[in-house]
All heavy atoms as a GROMACS GRO file, in nm:
protein
  623
    1GLU      N    1   0.081  -0.119   0.000
    1GLU     CA    2  -0.002  -0.003   0.000
    1GLU      C    3   0.087   0.126   0.002
    1GLU      O    4   0.048   0.226  -0.059
    1GLU     CB    5  -0.092   0.000   0.120
    1GLU     CG    6  -0.178   0.121   0.122
    1GLU     CD    7  -0.321   0.095   0.152
    1GLU    OE1    8  -0.362  -0.018   0.174
    1GLU    OE2    9  -0.396   0.192   0.153
    2LEU      N   10   0.202   0.122   0.064
    2LEU     CA   11   0.289   0.239   0.067
    2LEU      C   12   0.327   0.283  -0.074
    2LEU      O   13   0.336   0.404  -0.100
    2LEU     CB   14   0.414   0.215   0.149
    2LEU     CG   15   0.392   0.194   0.298
    2LEU    CD1   16   0.523   0.154   0.367
    2LEU    CD2   17   0.336   0.323   0.364
    3SER      N   18   0.348   0.188  -0.165
    3SER     CA   19   0.394   0.225  -0.298
    3SER      C   20   0.284   0.297  -0.378
    3SER      O   21   0.314   0.356  -0.481
    3SER     CB   22   0.445   0.104  -0.372
    3SER     OG   23   0.342   0.007  -0.383
    4ARG      N   24   0.161   0.293  -0.336
    4ARG     CA   25   0.056   0.370  -0.401
    4ARG      C   26   0.071   0.519  -0.375
    4ARG      O   27   0.033   0.600  -0.460
    4ARG     CB   28  -0.082   0.329  -0.352
    4ARG     CG   29  -0.121   0.190  -0.385
    4ARG     CD   30  -0.259   0.160  -0.332
    4ARG     NE   31  -0.290   0.021  -0.354
    4ARG     CZ   32  -0.398  -0.036  -0.304
    4ARG    NH1   33  -0.482   0.034  -0.229
    4ARG    NH2   34  -0.418  -0.164  -0.321
    5TRP      N   35   0.127   0.555  -0.264
    5TRP     CA   36   0.133   0.694  -0.227
    5TRP      C   37   0.276   0.750  -0.229
    5TRP      O   38   0.293   0.874  -0.236
    5TRP     CB   39   0.080   0.711  -0.084
    5TRP     CG   40  -0.064   0.679  -0.070
    5TRP    CD1   41  -0.121   0.557  -0.037
    5TRP    CD2   42  -0.172   0.766  -0.094
    5TRP    NE1   43  -0.248   0.565  -0.038
    5TRP    CE2   44  -0.294   0.693  -0.075
    5TRP    CE3   45  -0.184   0.899  -0.135
    5TRP    CZ2   46  -0.418   0.750  -0.088
    5TRP    CZ3   47  -0.309   0.952  -0.146
    5TRP    CH2   48  -0.423   0.879  -0.126
    6LEU      N   49   0.376   0.664  -0.222
    6LEU     CA   50   0.512   0.708  -0.206
    6LEU      C   51   0.602   0.646  -0.312
    6LEU      O   52   0.571   0.542  -0.372
    6LEU     CB   53   0.562   0.667  -0.068
    6LEU     CG   54   0.480   0.714   0.052
    6LEU    CD1   55   0.522   0.646   0.179
    6LEU    CD2   56   0.484   0.866   0.067
    7ILE      N   57   0.716   0.707  -0.336
    7ILE     CA   58   0.816   0.657  -0.429
    7ILE      C   59   0.896   0.551  -0.350
    7ILE      O   60   0.925   0.564  -0.233
    7ILE     CB   61   0.908   0.768  -0.474
    7ILE    CG1   62   0.832   0.870  -0.558
    7ILE    CG2   63   1.025   0.714  -0.559
    7ILE    CD1   64   0.906   0.993  -0.586
    8HIS      N   65   0.934   0.439  -0.420
    8HIS     CA   66   1.004   0.330  -0.356
    8HIS      C   67   1.142   0.315  -0.422
    8HIS      O   68   1.168   0.227  -0.504
    8HIS     CB   69   0.921   0.204  -0.378
    8HIS     CG   70   0.961   0.084  -0.301
    8HIS    ND1   71   0.923  -0.039  -0.330
    8HIS    CD2   72   1.046   0.069  -0.196
    8HIS    CE1   73   0.976  -0.125  -0.252
    8HIS    NE2   74   1.050  -0.061  -0.163
    9PRO      N   75   1.239   0.405  -0.384
    9PRO     CA   76   1.370   0.405  -0.451
    9PRO      C   77   1.462   0.288  -0.418
    9PRO      O   78   1.553   0.253  -0.492
    9PRO     CB   79   1.435   0.534  -0.404
    9PRO     CG   80   1.372   0.562  -0.272
    9PRO     CD   81   1.234   0.506  -0.278
   10LYS      N   82   1.436   0.222  -0.303
   10LYS     CA   83   1.525   0.113  -0.256
   10LYS      C   84   1.440   0.022  -0.170
   10LYS      O   85   1.340   0.066  -0.108
   10LYS     CB   86   1.640   0.174  -0.174
   10LYS     CG   87   1.741   0.076  -0.126
   10LYS     CD   88   1.850   0.147  -0.048
   10LYS     CE   89   1.943   0.040   0.011
   10LYS     NZ   90   2.050   0.102   0.090
   11ALA      N   91   1.476  -0.103  -0.162
   11ALA     CA   92   1.405  -0.196  -0.078
   11ALA      C   93   1.389  -0.144   0.062
   11ALA      O   94   1.488  -0.113   0.126
   11ALA     CB   95   1.472  -0.334  -0.081
   12GLY      N   96   1.267  -0.132   0.109
   12GLY     CA   97   1.243  -0.089   0.246
   12GLY      C   98   1.246   0.061   0.264
   12GLY      O   99   1.224   0.110   0.376
   13VAL      N  100   1.268   0.136   0.160
   13VAL     CA  101   1.270   0.284   0.171
   13VAL      C  102   1.155   0.343   0.087
   13VAL      O  103   1.145   0.315  -0.031
   13VAL     CB  104   1.408   0.340   0.122
   13VAL    CG1  105   1.411   0.491   0.126
   13VAL    CG2  106   1.523   0.282   0.203
   14PHE      N  107   1.081   0.430   0.149
   14PHE     CA  108   0.971   0.499   0.082
   14PHE      C  109   0.983   0.649   0.107
   14PHE      O  110   1.008   0.688   0.219
   14PHE     CB  111   0.834   0.447   0.132
   14PHE     CG  112   0.811   0.307   0.102
   14PHE    CD1  113   0.852   0.204   0.189
   14PHE    CD2  114   0.744   0.270  -0.016
   14PHE    CE1  115   0.825   0.070   0.160
   14PHE    CE2  116   0.719   0.136  -0.045
   14PHE     CZ  117   0.762   0.038   0.041
   15VAL      N  118   0.967   0.728   0.000
   15VAL     CA  119   0.984   0.871   0.008
   15VAL      C  120   0.862   0.940  -0.058
   15VAL      O  121   0.821   0.897  -0.167
   15VAL     CB  122   1.113   0.916  -0.058
   15VAL    CG1  123   1.132   1.064  -0.052
   15VAL    CG2  124   1.232   0.843  -0.001
   16GLY      N  125   0.814   1.049   0.001
   16GLY     CA  126   0.705   1.120  -0.062
   16GLY      C  127   0.662   1.241   0.014
   16GLY      O  128   0.712   1.272   0.120
   17ASN      N  129   0.566   1.308  -0.038
   17ASN     CA  130   0.511   1.429   0.021
   17ASN      C  131   0.358   1.411   0.014
   17ASN      O  132   0.294   1.430  -0.088
   17ASN     CB  133   0.552   1.555  -0.059
   17ASN     CG  134   0.509   1.679   0.005
   17ASN    OD1  135   0.468   1.679   0.123
   17ASN    ND2  136   0.515   1.788  -0.068
   18VAL      N  137   0.301   1.372   0.129
   18VAL     CA  138   0.155   1.348   0.136
   18VAL      C  139   0.099   1.441   0.245
   18VAL      O  140   0.174   1.493   0.329
   18VAL     CB  141   0.123   1.200   0.169
   18VAL    CG1  142   0.170   1.111   0.054
   18VAL    CG2  143   0.189   1.156   0.301
   19SER      N  144  -0.033   1.452   0.247
   19SER     CA  145  -0.097   1.530   0.351
   19SER      C  146  -0.080   1.465   0.489
   19SER      O  147  -0.054   1.346   0.499
   19SER     CB  148  -0.245   1.547   0.315
   19SER     OG  149  -0.310   1.423   0.330
   20ALA      N  150  -0.103   1.541   0.590
   20ALA     CA  151  -0.096   1.490   0.726
   20ALA      C  152  -0.195   1.382   0.749
   20ALA      O  153  -0.165   1.277   0.814
   20ALA     CB  154  -0.117   1.601   0.829
   21ARG      N  155  -0.312   1.390   0.688
   21ARG     CA  156  -0.416   1.286   0.703
   21ARG      C  157  -0.369   1.154   0.640
   21ARG      O  158  -0.379   1.049   0.701
   21ARG     CB  159  -0.546   1.333   0.638
   21ARG     CG  160  -0.654   1.230   0.643
   21ARG     CD  161  -0.781   1.282   0.572
   21ARG     NE  162  -0.864   1.174   0.536
   21ARG     CZ  163  -0.973   1.136   0.600
   21ARG    NH1  164  -1.009   1.205   0.705
   21ARG    NH2  165  -1.043   1.034   0.555
   22VAL      N  166  -0.318   1.158   0.520
   22VAL     CA  167  -0.268   1.039   0.450
   22VAL      C  168  -0.151   0.982   0.527
   22VAL      O  169  -0.147   0.860   0.552
   22VAL     CB  170  -0.234   1.069   0.303
   22VAL    CG1  171  -0.158   0.952   0.241
   22VAL    CG2  172  -0.356   1.104   0.223
   23ARG      N  173  -0.064   1.068   0.573
   23ARG     CA  174   0.056   1.020   0.647
   23ARG      C  175   0.014   0.946   0.771
   23ARG      O  176   0.060   0.833   0.798
   23ARG     CB  177   0.140   1.140   0.688
   23ARG     CG  178   0.262   1.102   0.773
   23ARG     CD  179   0.323   1.222   0.837
   23ARG     NE  180   0.234   1.283   0.937
   23ARG     CZ  181   0.210   1.416   0.951
   23ARG    NH1  182   0.267   1.498   0.869
   23ARG    NH2  183   0.130   1.456   1.039
   24ASP      N  184  -0.082   0.997   0.848
   24ASP     CA  185  -0.126   0.934   0.971
   24ASP      C  186  -0.202   0.806   0.943
   24ASP      O  187  -0.185   0.712   1.018
   24ASP     CB  188  -0.214   1.031   1.051
   24ASP     CG  189  -0.133   1.149   1.108
   24ASP    OD1  190  -0.007   1.137   1.118
   24ASP    OD2  191  -0.190   1.251   1.144
   25LEU      N  192  -0.282   0.803   0.836
   25LEU     CA  193  -0.355   0.679   0.801
   25LEU      C  194  -0.254   0.571   0.756
   25LEU      O  195  -0.272   0.454   0.796
   25LEU     CB  196  -0.456   0.708   0.691
   25LEU     CG  197  -0.578   0.787   0.734
   25LEU    CD1  198  -0.661   0.825   0.615
   25LEU    CD2  199  -0.659   0.714   0.833
   26LEU      N  200  -0.156   0.602   0.682
   26LEU     CA  201  -0.052   0.505   0.641
   26LEU      C  202   0.021   0.455   0.766
   26LEU      O  203   0.049   0.335   0.775
   26LEU     CB  204   0.045   0.566   0.540
   26LEU     CG  205  -0.010   0.592   0.402
   26LEU    CD1  206   0.091   0.671   0.317
   26LEU    CD2  207  -0.041   0.462   0.332
   27TRP      N  208   0.055   0.542   0.856
   27TRP     CA  209   0.128   0.502   0.978
   27TRP      C  210   0.041   0.407   1.065
   27TRP      O  211   0.087   0.306   1.116
   27TRP     CB  212   0.168   0.623   1.060
   27TRP     CG  213   0.257   0.593   1.174
   27TRP    CD1  214   0.224   0.593   1.308
   27TRP    CD2  215   0.394   0.551   1.168
   27TRP    NE1  216   0.333   0.559   1.384
   27TRP    CE2  217   0.439   0.529   1.298
   27TRP    CE3  218   0.484   0.531   1.067
   27TRP    CZ2  219   0.566   0.493   1.329
   27TRP    CZ3  220   0.613   0.491   1.099
   27TRP    CH2  221   0.653   0.472   1.231
   28GLN      N  222  -0.089   0.436   1.075
   28GLN     CA  223  -0.179   0.349   1.146
   28GLN      C  224  -0.190   0.209   1.085
   28GLN      O  225  -0.187   0.109   1.154
   28GLN     CB  226  -0.325   0.410   1.153
   28GLN     CG  227  -0.333   0.527   1.247
   28GLN     CD  228  -0.468   0.594   1.238
   28GLN    OE1  229  -0.558   0.549   1.170
   28GLN    NE2  230  -0.485   0.707   1.308
   29ARG      N  231  -0.198   0.205   0.951
   29ARG     CA  232  -0.200   0.074   0.884
   29ARG      C  233  -0.070   0.000   0.903
   29ARG      O  234  -0.073  -0.124   0.926
   29ARG     CB  235  -0.225   0.091   0.735
   29ARG     CG  236  -0.368   0.125   0.708
   29ARG     CD  237  -0.394   0.108   0.560
   29ARG     NE  238  -0.534   0.136   0.535
   29ARG     CZ  239  -0.598   0.094   0.434
   29ARG    NH1  240  -0.539   0.019   0.343
   29ARG    NH2  241  -0.724   0.124   0.416
   30LEU      N  242   0.040   0.070   0.902
   30LEU     CA  243   0.170   0.008   0.925
   30LEU      C  244   0.178  -0.049   1.063
   30LEU      O  245   0.225  -0.159   1.087
   30LEU     CB  246   0.284   0.107   0.901
   30LEU     CG  247   0.425   0.058   0.903
   30LEU    CD1  248   0.447  -0.049   0.797
   30LEU    CD2  249   0.523   0.175   0.881
   31GLN      N  250   0.129   0.026   1.162
   31GLN     CA  251   0.128  -0.022   1.304
   31GLN      C  252   0.048  -0.151   1.319
   31GLN      O  253   0.090  -0.240   1.393
   31GLN     CB  254   0.073   0.088   1.394
   31GLN     CG  255   0.164   0.203   1.415
   31GLN     CD  256   0.102   0.310   1.504
   31GLN    OE1  257  -0.010   0.356   1.475
   31GLN    NE2  258   0.166   0.351   1.610
   32LYS      N  259  -0.064  -0.159   1.248
   32LYS     CA  260  -0.152  -0.273   1.263
   32LYS      C  261  -0.093  -0.396   1.190
   32LYS      O  262  -0.113  -0.510   1.230
   32LYS     CB  263  -0.287  -0.242   1.205
   32LYS     CG  264  -0.365  -0.149   1.292
   32LYS     CD  265  -0.500  -0.117   1.230
   32LYS     CE  266  -0.580  -0.011   1.309
   32LYS     NZ  267  -0.703   0.025   1.241
   33SER      N  268  -0.020  -0.374   1.077
   33SER     CA  269   0.022  -0.488   0.998
   33SER      C  270   0.162  -0.534   1.016
   33SER      O  271   0.198  -0.642   0.979
   33SER     CB  272   0.000  -0.454   0.847
   33SER     OG  273   0.087  -0.346   0.813
   34MET      N  274   0.247  -0.451   1.077
   34MET     CA  275   0.389  -0.489   1.092
   34MET      C  276   0.409  -0.592   1.201
   34MET      O  277   0.367  -0.569   1.316
   34MET     CB  278   0.473  -0.365   1.119
   34MET     CG  279   0.618  -0.388   1.089
   34MET     SD  280   0.708  -0.230   1.095
   34MET     CE  281   0.766  -0.234   1.264
   35THR      N  282   0.468  -0.702   1.166
   35THR     CA  283   0.494  -0.810   1.264
   35THR      C  284   0.642  -0.818   1.305
   35THR      O  285   0.671  -0.863   1.413
   35THR     CB  286   0.447  -0.944   1.212
   35THR    OG1  287   0.516  -0.972   1.092
   35THR    CG2  288   0.299  -0.946   1.189
   36LYS      N  289   0.726  -0.779   1.217
   36LYS     CA  290   0.875  -0.778   1.251
   36LYS      C  291   0.941  -0.667   1.172
   36LYS      O  292   0.879  -0.604   1.085
   36LYS     CB  293   0.937  -0.910   1.215
   36LYS     CG  294   0.930  -0.952   1.075
   36LYS     CD  295   0.997  -1.087   1.054
   36LYS     CE  296   0.991  -1.126   0.908
   36LYS     NZ  297   1.053  -1.252   0.882
   37GLY      N  298   1.066  -0.642   1.207
   37GLY     CA  299   1.134  -0.529   1.140
   37GLY      C  300   1.112  -0.393   1.216
   37GLY      O  301   1.068  -0.394   1.328
   38ALA      N  302   1.138  -0.287   1.145
   38ALA     CA  303   1.127  -0.157   1.204
   38ALA      C  304   1.085  -0.055   1.102
   38ALA      O  305   1.106  -0.076   0.981
   38ALA     CB  306   1.259  -0.117   1.269
   39ALA      N  307   1.026   0.049   1.147
   39ALA     CA  308   0.986   0.161   1.054
   39ALA      C  309   1.023   0.293   1.120
   39ALA      O  310   1.018   0.309   1.243
   39ALA     CB  311   0.837   0.158   1.030
   40LEU      N  312   1.066   0.388   1.040
   40LEU     CA  313   1.106   0.521   1.087
   40LEU      C  314   1.033   0.624   0.996
   40LEU      O  315   1.046   0.610   0.873
   40LEU     CB  316   1.256   0.538   1.073
   40LEU     CG  317   1.316   0.668   1.116
   40LEU    CD1  318   1.307   0.682   1.270
   40LEU    CD2  319   1.465   0.676   1.073
   41LEU      N  320   0.959   0.714   1.054
   41LEU     CA  321   0.886   0.814   0.980
   41LEU      C  322   0.940   0.950   1.020
   41LEU      O  323   0.943   0.980   1.140
   41LEU     CB  324   0.736   0.804   1.014
   41LEU     CG  325   0.647   0.915   0.956
   41LEU    CD1  326   0.644   0.910   0.806
   41LEU    CD2  327   0.509   0.906   1.012
   42ILE      N  328   0.987   1.027   0.924
   42ILE     CA  329   1.036   1.162   0.947
   42ILE      C  330   0.952   1.256   0.859
   42ILE      O  331   0.948   1.234   0.737
   42ILE     CB  332   1.184   1.174   0.914
   42ILE    CG1  333   1.264   1.072   0.998
   42ILE    CG2  334   1.237   1.317   0.941
   42ILE    CD1  335   1.413   1.062   0.957
   43TYR      N  336   0.896   1.355   0.920
   43TYR     CA  337   0.814   1.451   0.841
   43TYR      C  338   0.828   1.591   0.896
   43TYR      O  339   0.865   1.615   1.010
   43TYR     CB  340   0.670   1.408   0.841
   43TYR     CG  341   0.604   1.395   0.973
   43TYR    CD1  342   0.533   1.502   1.031
   43TYR    CD2  343   0.613   1.279   1.051
   43TYR    CE1  344   0.477   1.493   1.156
   43TYR    CE2  345   0.551   1.269   1.174
   43TYR     CZ  346   0.484   1.375   1.228
   43TYR     OH  347   0.425   1.366   1.349
   44SER      N  348   0.808   1.686   0.805
   44SER     CA  349   0.815   1.826   0.834
   44SER      C  350   0.709   1.867   0.942
   44SER      O  351   0.598   1.823   0.935
   44SER     CB  352   0.787   1.899   0.703
   44SER     OG  353   0.833   2.029   0.713
   45SER      N  354   0.756   1.945   1.040
   45SER     CA  355   0.660   1.994   1.141
   45SER      C  356   0.712   2.127   1.201
   45SER      O  357   0.829   2.164   1.180
   45SER     CB  358   0.639   1.889   1.251
   45SER     OG  359   0.754   1.870   1.323
   46ASN      N  360   0.627   2.191   1.275
   46ASN     CA  361   0.659   2.319   1.336
   46ASN      C  362   0.727   2.298   1.470
   46ASN      O  363   0.673   2.327   1.577
   46ASN     CB  364   0.534   2.401   1.351
   46ASN     CG  365   0.563   2.545   1.389
   46ASN    OD1  366   0.676   2.592   1.373
   46ASN    ND2  367   0.463   2.616   1.444
   47THR      N  368   0.852   2.247   1.460
   47THR     CA  369   0.935   2.228   1.584
   47THR      C  370   1.067   2.305   1.565
   47THR      O  371   1.092   2.359   1.455
   47THR     CB  372   0.965   2.078   1.605
   47THR    OG1  373   1.046   2.031   1.496
   47THR    CG2  374   0.840   1.995   1.616
   48GLU      N  375   1.148   2.303   1.668
   48GLU     CA  376   1.275   2.372   1.664
   48GLU      C  377   1.361   2.317   1.549
   48GLU      O  378   1.432   2.389   1.480
   48GLU     CB  379   1.350   2.354   1.798
   48GLU     CG  380   1.474   2.435   1.814
   48GLU     CD  381   1.455   2.581   1.828
   48GLU    OE1  382   1.344   2.623   1.877
   48GLU    OE2  383   1.541   2.660   1.791
   49GLN      N  384   1.360   2.186   1.528
   49GLN     CA  385   1.439   2.120   1.425
   49GLN      C  386   1.373   2.126   1.288
   49GLN      O  387   1.435   2.104   1.185
   49GLN     CB  388   1.468   1.977   1.462
   49GLN     CG  389   1.560   1.959   1.574
   49GLN     CD  390   1.573   1.816   1.614
   49GLN    OE1  391   1.478   1.759   1.663
   49GLN    NE2  392   1.690   1.762   1.602
   50GLY      N  393   1.239   2.149   1.284
   50GLY     CA  394   1.166   2.156   1.159
   50GLY      C  395   1.109   2.020   1.112
   50GLY      O  396   1.058   2.011   1.005
   51PHE      N  397   1.128   1.919   1.197
   51PHE     CA  398   1.074   1.786   1.165
   51PHE      C  399   1.043   1.708   1.290
   51PHE      O  400   1.087   1.742   1.397
   51PHE     CB  401   1.174   1.705   1.077
   51PHE     CG  402   1.307   1.685   1.142
   51PHE    CD1  403   1.328   1.574   1.224
   51PHE    CD2  404   1.414   1.771   1.114
   51PHE    CE1  405   1.450   1.549   1.281
   51PHE    CE2  406   1.536   1.749   1.173
   51PHE     CZ  407   1.553   1.641   1.257
   52THR      N  408   0.962   1.604   1.273
   52THR     CA  409   0.926   1.516   1.382
   52THR      C  410   0.962   1.373   1.338
   52THR      O  411   0.959   1.343   1.217
   52THR     CB  412   0.779   1.520   1.413
   52THR    OG1  413   0.747   1.652   1.456
   52THR    CG2  414   0.732   1.422   1.516
   53ILE      N  415   0.997   1.286   1.431
   53ILE     CA  416   1.036   1.152   1.405
   53ILE      C  417   0.942   1.055   1.480
   53ILE      O  418   0.918   1.076   1.598
   53ILE     CB  419   1.180   1.120   1.447
   53ILE    CG1  420   1.280   1.217   1.377
   53ILE    CG2  421   1.221   0.977   1.421
   53ILE    CD1  422   1.418   1.212   1.430
   54ARG      N  423   0.897   0.952   1.409
   54ARG     CA  424   0.820   0.843   1.474
   54ARG      C  425   0.895   0.713   1.448
   54ARG      O  426   0.948   0.693   1.338
   54ARG     CB  427   0.677   0.828   1.416
   54ARG     CG  428   0.590   0.941   1.449
   54ARG     CD  429   0.450   0.912   1.395
   54ARG     NE  430   0.366   1.026   1.393
   54ARG     CZ  431   0.247   1.031   1.338
   54ARG    NH1  432   0.197   0.920   1.281
   54ARG    NH2  433   0.176   1.138   1.336
   55VAL      N  434   0.902   0.624   1.547
   55VAL     CA  435   0.968   0.496   1.531
   55VAL      C  436   0.877   0.385   1.572
   55VAL      O  437   0.797   0.397   1.666
   55VAL     CB  438   1.097   0.492   1.626
   55VAL    CG1  439   1.165   0.357   1.618
   55VAL    CG2  440   1.194   0.606   1.588
   56LEU      N  441   0.884   0.276   1.494
   56LEU     CA  442   0.801   0.156   1.520
   56LEU      C  443   0.890   0.036   1.510
   56LEU      O  444   0.971   0.025   1.413
   56LEU     CB  445   0.690   0.152   1.420
   56LEU     CG  446   0.594   0.036   1.430
   56LEU    CD1  447   0.518   0.042   1.561
   56LEU    CD2  448   0.491   0.041   1.311
   57GLY      N  449   0.886  -0.053   1.608
   57GLY     CA  450   0.966  -0.176   1.604
   57GLY      C  451   1.106  -0.155   1.664
   57GLY      O  452   1.135  -0.054   1.725
   58ASN      N  453   1.189  -0.252   1.646
   58ASN     CA  454   1.327  -0.249   1.700
   58ASN      C  455   1.426  -0.189   1.601
   58ASN      O  456   1.446  -0.248   1.496
   58ASN     CB  457   1.372  -0.388   1.741
   58ASN     CG  458   1.289  -0.442   1.858
   58ASN    OD1  459   1.247  -0.370   1.943
   58ASN    ND2  460   1.260  -0.573   1.857
   59THR      N  461   1.485  -0.078   1.638
   59THR     CA  462   1.588  -0.020   1.554
   59THR      C  463   1.720  -0.024   1.630
   59THR      O  464   1.720  -0.044   1.751
   59THR     CB  465   1.555   0.128   1.522
   59THR    OG1  466   1.543   0.202   1.641
   59THR    CG2  467   1.427   0.141   1.441
   60LYS      N  468   1.831  -0.011   1.559
   60LYS     CA  469   1.961  -0.012   1.627
   60LYS      C  470   1.980   0.108   1.719
   60LYS      O  471   2.050   0.103   1.813
   60LYS     CB  472   2.073  -0.019   1.521
   60LYS     CG  473   2.078  -0.150   1.447
   60LYS     CD  474   2.188  -0.152   1.347
   60LYS     CE  475   2.186  -0.284   1.275
   60LYS     NZ  476   2.292  -0.288   1.170
   61LYS      N  477   1.914   0.221   1.681
   61LYS     CA  478   1.921   0.341   1.757
   61LYS      C  479   1.784   0.380   1.804
   61LYS      O  480   1.687   0.349   1.740
   61LYS     CB  481   1.982   0.454   1.675
   61LYS     CG  482   2.124   0.430   1.632
   61LYS     CD  483   2.179   0.549   1.560
   61LYS     CE  484   2.324   0.521   1.520
   61LYS     NZ  485   2.390   0.637   1.465
   62THR      N  486   1.782   0.438   1.923
   62THR     CA  487   1.654   0.494   1.971
   62THR      C  488   1.652   0.645   1.951
   62THR      O  489   1.759   0.707   1.933
   62THR     CB  490   1.631   0.467   2.120
   62THR    OG1  491   1.740   0.522   2.192
   62THR    CG2  492   1.627   0.318   2.149
   63ILE      N  493   1.537   0.702   1.942
   63ILE     CA  494   1.525   0.846   1.924
   63ILE      C  495   1.485   0.904   2.061
   63ILE      O  496   1.383   0.865   2.119
   63ILE     CB  497   1.421   0.882   1.820
   63ILE    CG1  498   1.450   0.816   1.684
   63ILE    CG2  499   1.410   1.036   1.806
   63ILE    CD1  500   1.584   0.859   1.626
   64GLU      N  501   1.566   0.990   2.116
   64GLU     CA  502   1.548   1.051   2.247
   64GLU      C  503   1.511   1.193   2.231
   64GLU      O  504   1.569   1.266   2.148
   64GLU     CB  505   1.674   1.035   2.334
   64GLU     CG  506   1.719   0.895   2.358
   64GLU     CD  507   1.634   0.819   2.456
   64GLU    OE1  508   1.574   0.881   2.544
   64GLU    OE2  509   1.624   0.693   2.443
   65ASP      N  510   1.414   1.240   2.312
   65ASP     CA  511   1.379   1.384   2.313
   65ASP      C  512   1.455   1.453   2.425
   65ASP      O  513   1.436   1.427   2.542
   65ASP     CB  514   1.226   1.393   2.339
   65ASP     CG  515   1.175   1.534   2.330
   65ASP    OD1  516   1.253   1.629   2.348
   65ASP    OD2  517   1.054   1.547   2.310
   66TYR      N  518   1.544   1.537   2.386
   66TYR     CA  519   1.626   1.619   2.476
   66TYR      C  520   1.578   1.764   2.471
   66TYR      O  521   1.622   1.838   2.382
   66TYR     CB  522   1.775   1.609   2.446
   66TYR     CG  523   1.834   1.474   2.471
   66TYR    CD1  524   1.853   1.383   2.368
   66TYR    CD2  525   1.865   1.432   2.600
   66TYR    CE1  526   1.905   1.255   2.388
   66TYR    CE2  527   1.921   1.305   2.625
   66TYR     CZ  528   1.940   1.221   2.520
   66TYR     OH  529   1.988   1.095   2.542
   67GLU      N  530   1.489   1.799   2.559
   67GLU     CA  531   1.433   1.938   2.567
   67GLU      C  532   1.383   1.986   2.431
   67GLU      O  533   1.416   2.093   2.385
   67GLU     CB  534   1.541   2.028   2.620
   67GLU     CG  535   1.584   1.997   2.762
   67GLU     CD  536   1.690   2.090   2.822
   67GLU    OE1  537   1.711   2.200   2.766
   67GLU    OE2  538   1.750   2.052   2.920
   68GLY      N  539   1.307   1.897   2.362
   68GLY     CA  540   1.249   1.937   2.237
   68GLY      C  541   1.332   1.898   2.112
   68GLY      O  542   1.283   1.912   2.001
   69LEU      N  543   1.455   1.854   2.132
   69LEU     CA  544   1.539   1.814   2.022
   69LEU      C  545   1.535   1.661   2.009
   69LEU      O  546   1.562   1.591   2.107
   69LEU     CB  547   1.683   1.858   2.035
   69LEU     CG  548   1.710   2.009   2.026
   69LEU    CD1  549   1.854   2.037   2.051
   69LEU    CD2  550   1.671   2.064   1.895
   70MET      N  551   1.502   1.609   1.895
   70MET     CA  552   1.497   1.466   1.875
   70MET      C  553   1.636   1.419   1.825
   70MET      O  554   1.681   1.462   1.719
   70MET     CB  555   1.394   1.429   1.770
   70MET     CG  556   1.254   1.482   1.799
   70MET     SD  557   1.187   1.412   1.954
   70MET     CE  558   1.141   1.254   1.900
   71LEU      N  559   1.703   1.338   1.905
   71LEU     CA  560   1.837   1.296   1.877
   71LEU      C  561   1.850   1.145   1.881
   71LEU      O  562   1.790   1.078   1.968
   71LEU     CB  563   1.938   1.355   1.979
   71LEU     CG  564   1.941   1.505   1.986
   71LEU    CD1  565   2.026   1.554   2.107
   71LEU    CD2  566   1.994   1.567   1.858
   72PRO      N  567   1.926   1.087   1.787
   72PRO     CA  568   1.945   0.939   1.788
   72PRO      C  569   2.044   0.901   1.900
   72PRO      O  570   2.139   0.969   1.928
   72PRO     CB  571   2.007   0.910   1.650
   72PRO     CG  572   2.072   1.037   1.610
   72PRO     CD  573   1.991   1.149   1.672
   73LYS      N  574   2.017   0.788   1.961
   73LYS     CA  575   2.099   0.739   2.073
   73LYS      C  576   2.135   0.592   2.043
   73LYS      O  577   2.044   0.513   2.020
   73LYS     CB  578   2.025   0.750   2.203
   73LYS     CG  579   2.105   0.703   2.321
   73LYS     CD  580   2.023   0.714   2.450
   73LYS     CE  581   2.100   0.657   2.570
   73LYS     NZ  582   2.019   0.668   2.690
   74THR      N  583   2.261   0.564   2.041
   74THR     CA  584   2.311   0.428   2.018
   74THR      C  585   2.332   0.364   2.156
   74THR      O  586   2.406   0.417   2.239
   74THR     CB  587   2.442   0.428   1.940
   74THR    OG1  588   2.425   0.503   1.818
   74THR    CG2  589   2.489   0.290   1.910
   75PRO      N  590   2.266   0.255   2.180
   75PRO     CA  591   2.284   0.184   2.308
   75PRO      C  592   2.424   0.132   2.324
   75PRO      O  593   2.488   0.088   2.229
   75PRO     CB  594   2.183   0.069   2.306
   75PRO     CG  595   2.130   0.060   2.169
   75PRO     CD  596   2.173   0.180   2.093
   76ILE      N  597   2.473   0.136   2.447
   76ILE     CA  598   2.608   0.085   2.476
   76ILE      C  599   2.595  -0.069   2.504
   76ILE      O  600   2.517  -0.111   2.593
   76ILE     CB  601   2.669   0.151   2.605
   76ILE    CG1  602   2.684   0.302   2.573
   76ILE    CG2  603   2.802   0.089   2.641
   76ILE    CD1  604   2.724   0.383   2.694
   77LEU      N  605   2.661  -0.146   2.424
   77LEU     CA  606   2.660  -0.292   2.441
   77LEU      C  607   2.775  -0.337   2.527
   77LEU      O  608   2.890  -0.296   2.508
   77LEU     CB  609   2.663  -0.362   2.305
   77LEU     CG  610   2.552  -0.326   2.207
   77LEU    CD1  611   2.574  -0.388   2.077
   77LEU    CD2  612   2.419  -0.367   2.268
   78ARG      N  613   2.748  -0.420   2.626
   78ARG     CA  614   2.852  -0.466   2.717
   78ARG      C  615   2.857  -0.615   2.715
   78ARG      O  616   2.773  -0.689   2.696
   78ARG     CB  617   2.830  -0.417   2.856
   78ARG     CG  618   2.840  -0.268   2.862
   78ARG     CD  619   2.805  -0.218   2.999
   78ARG     NE  620   2.796  -0.076   2.995
   78ARG     CZ  621   2.864   0.006   3.074
   78ARG    NH1  622   2.943  -0.045   3.165
   78ARG    NH2  623   2.845   0.132   3.068
   0.00000   0.00000   0.00000
């Protein structure tokens, strides 16, 4: 379904410019249907950085909110 609305330049990568409504509906469908893997959604918003990040599933890095700044954090493996 993602390829109906977005460009698919590489396996697992989708890029596009859709309305907030379409973006949120696609994200909801992804949340319901994803059983493994991970998804990362980055979109333009009225924040200090100019974008918002949503993460679904297990990624190698987590996104941490530091006083309004969304920053990637790599866990320390011991």
